[in-house]
C-alpha positions in Angstrom: -70.0 -20.8 25.5 -70.0 -17.2 25.8 -71.0 -15.2 28.6 -70.7 -11.9 30.0 -67.8 -11.2 32.7 -70.6 -10.1 34.3 -72.1 -13.8 34.9 -69.0 -15.6 35.7 -68.4 -17.7 38.2 -66.6 -16.7 41.3 -63.0 -18.8 41.4 -62.8 -20.2 37.9 -60.7 -19.0 35.0 -61.9 -17.8 31.6 -60.4 -16.3 28.8 -61.6 -13.3 26.8 -63.4 -13.4 23.5 -64.9 -10.2 22.6 -64.8 -6.4 24.1 -68.1 -4.8 22.9 -67.5 -0.5 23.6 -66.1 2.4 22.1 -62.4 3.9 22.0 -63.0 4.8 25.5 -63.8 1.3 26.5 -61.2 -0.2 25.1 -58.6 2.3 25.9 -60.2 1.5 30.0 -59.6 -2.0 29.5 -56.2 -2.2 28.2 -55.0 -0.3 30.8 -56.3 -2.8 33.1 -54.5 -5.4 31.5 -57.4 -6.7 30.0 -57.3 -7.9 26.3 -58.6 -10.6 24.0 -57.2 -13.9 24.4 -56.0 -12.9 28.0 -56.9 -15.2 30.9 -59.1 -14.0 34.0 -60.1 -15.3 37.5 -63.1 -14.0 39.3 -61.9 -13.4 42.8 -64.7 -11.9 44.7 -68.7 -10.2 43.6 -69.4 -7.7 45.8 -73.0 -7.5 46.5 -75.8 -5.5 45.5 -74.4 -5.1 41.7 -71.1 -3.8 42.9 -68.1 -4.4 41.1 -66.2 -7.6 40.7 -62.2 -8.3 42.0 -60.5 -10.4 39.1 -57.0 -11.5 38.6 -55.2 -10.6 35.6 -51.7 -11.8 35.5 -51.0 -11.9 39.3 -52.9 -8.5 39.9 -56.0 -7.6 41.5 -57.8 -5.6 40.0 -61.6 -4.4 40.5 -64.0 -4.1 37.6 -67.5 -2.5 37.4 -71.0 -4.4 36.8 -71.3 -2.4 33.4 -67.9 -2.9 32.0 -68.2 -6.2 33.3 -70.9 -6.6 31.1 -69.1 -5.5 27.9 -66.5 -8.2 28.3 -67.2 -11.8 26.8 -65.4 -15.0 28.1 -65.3 -18.6 27.8 -64.6 -21.2 30.8 -61.4 -22.4 30.5 
């Protein structure tokens, strides 16, 4: 079942399945190390719709909620 990254649960691992956005979005996501087929784990969700801290290939990256909404994942 596909969900957006913003709906993902803390502590679970997910696989990136779809990215919804234009060329600038694709470049920004690639610079963070997020790509289709990649694994991602939610470490923390900031309150009040703040950014998510995610583990991508042993690197911790902050992803804004608007960006996380455009990344669709499935649980591994």
